[in-house]
N, C-alpha and C positions, 0 to 999 in steps of 0.2 A: 103241581102245588094245589093245595087247597086253603081258603079262606077261614076265617073263625066259624062261619056258619057251615063248613064241609063242603062247598061247592066247588068243583074242579075251575081255577082261573084259567086254565088253559083253552076251556070251552067258552068262556064269555066272550062276547062280540066286541071285536077291537076298535078302539076310537081313532080318530085321526093322530091324535099324538102318539098312540102305540105302535104307528106305523114306522119303520127304521128303513127309509131306501136310499142306496147311494149308488153311484156310478162304480164300475170296474177301475182300477187304478189306470190301465191304458186309456180310457176314455175319459177321465178327469182333467180338462184342459185348464183350470184353476191352477194346478200344481204342476204343469209340464213348463218344463225349462229347456230352452233350444229351439232350434228351428223346425218347422212341421216339415214332414216330408211327405210327399203325395204318393199314394200307393202306386206301385207301376202295374200299366195294363197287361203286362205279359203275364200277370197270374192265371189270366184266363186258360193258359195252355195247359195246367194242369187238371181242371175237368175234362178239358177238352181230349186229354190222353186217355183219362177213365173212361168218358163216353165210348170212344174208338175199343177199347178193351173190350167194357161190357157189352157194347152192340155186336163185336166178333164173336163173343163168347154165345151171345143168344142165338146167332145164325148156325154158328159149330154145333149147338145144341140141338137145334131144329132138324138140323142136315143128320145128325147121328142117332139121335132118341127115336125110336118108334113106339109112342105113348100116345094114348088120346088128351093127356095132360099138356103134352107138349104138340102146338099146332102150327097153323100157317101165322098166327098172332106174334109169336117169337119171333119169326123171321122178320115180319114188319117192325116190330119194336126194336130189333136191332137195326134194323136199316136205317129208321129214325135216329136211333141214338149213334150211330156213324155219321149221320149229314150233321146233326149237332154238335158233334166232336171235331168233325172238320171245320164247320164254321168257327169255333171257338178258338181252334188252331190259327185259322186264317186272320180271324179278327183280334188276337192276342199280341198286338203291336208293341214295340219296346218304347217305353217313353224316355228318350234320351235326351228332352229339351228340359230343363226344371224351370219353376216359375220365376227363378233370378235370371236366367238367360233368357226367358221371353220377356222380362219386363226391360231389360237392357236393350234389346232387340225393339220392342215398341216404342221406346223411350227415343230412339235415333230415328223411327220412322215417321213420327208424327209431324216433327218439325218447329215444335216449341218447347220452351222450359218446362218439365213436368212438376207439378207438386204432388199431389194426391194421385194413387193409382192402387187398382185393384186387380187381383188375377183369379180367373176361374177355369176349370179343366172340363173342358166336355168333350164330346165325340161327335164326328161326322159321317154321315154316309153309311153305307149299307154293310161297311167293313169297319167300322166304329174305330175311325183312325183318331188318334188322341189331338186335341185342338185347346189350345191355351186362347182365353177371350180377355184381352187386357184393356180396361176401362182407365184412361188418364184424363186427368184436368191440370188446366195451366197453373202455372205457380204465382197465383195473385190471391190477395185474401178473399175475393171473389172471383173464381176462375172465370176467365172470358172465353175460353176455349176448353172444348172436350173431344177427347178421340176413342174411338173403338178399334183396337187392332187383333186380328186373329192369326196365330201363329201354330203352324204345325207342330205338333209336340213329338215328332220322330225325325225330322229333318231340321228344323227351325226355319223353315220358308215362311216367309209373308204372304199370308192368304189373301188379306183384305185389308183396308183401312179406310177409315171413316173418320173425318175432322168436321167439326162444326163448331158455330157461335154457340156458348153455352146458352140455352133457353132458360135456364133457370134462375130464379131471383132469391137470392140468399142475402139480402140485404138486410131484414129483420134480424139475423143471427150476427151481424158486425154493427156495432154501434159506431165505429172509427172510419167507416167507410162512407 
């Protein structure tokens, strides 16, 4: 498209107002309705199988092809892919405990009525076992106690519980306290 001077407008530099960037629909949280579902850690198994197959293919290619283009690097690369694939298969734990179950378990573990709480999914150890980290505050206008509970995402076992007096001072946010 050209303007009245004959200059192609598509070649002009863009201003900030000309840029229209938006999130894909599946990432736009403002229009999301319903509970959020954490992705399952067992998706690691798919690339694990692919790494194993490609690694075996590299080793078979190295063993069968007599060429200057196929050298021992193919075998070493295949072996590395097999190791990475095996790790992905081992570390692909199934996430059997969702955040709601973890929050219920943590609430019954801390020993005080819970007000606000939040859940974060993390991984522990070399085998990347899924672990819920639940932060809980007691149910007062200015929470007197807080707790941190670690829960195994695979079998729901409570791994650790830390409960303490809340050291934070929130009095400036509550005029009625």
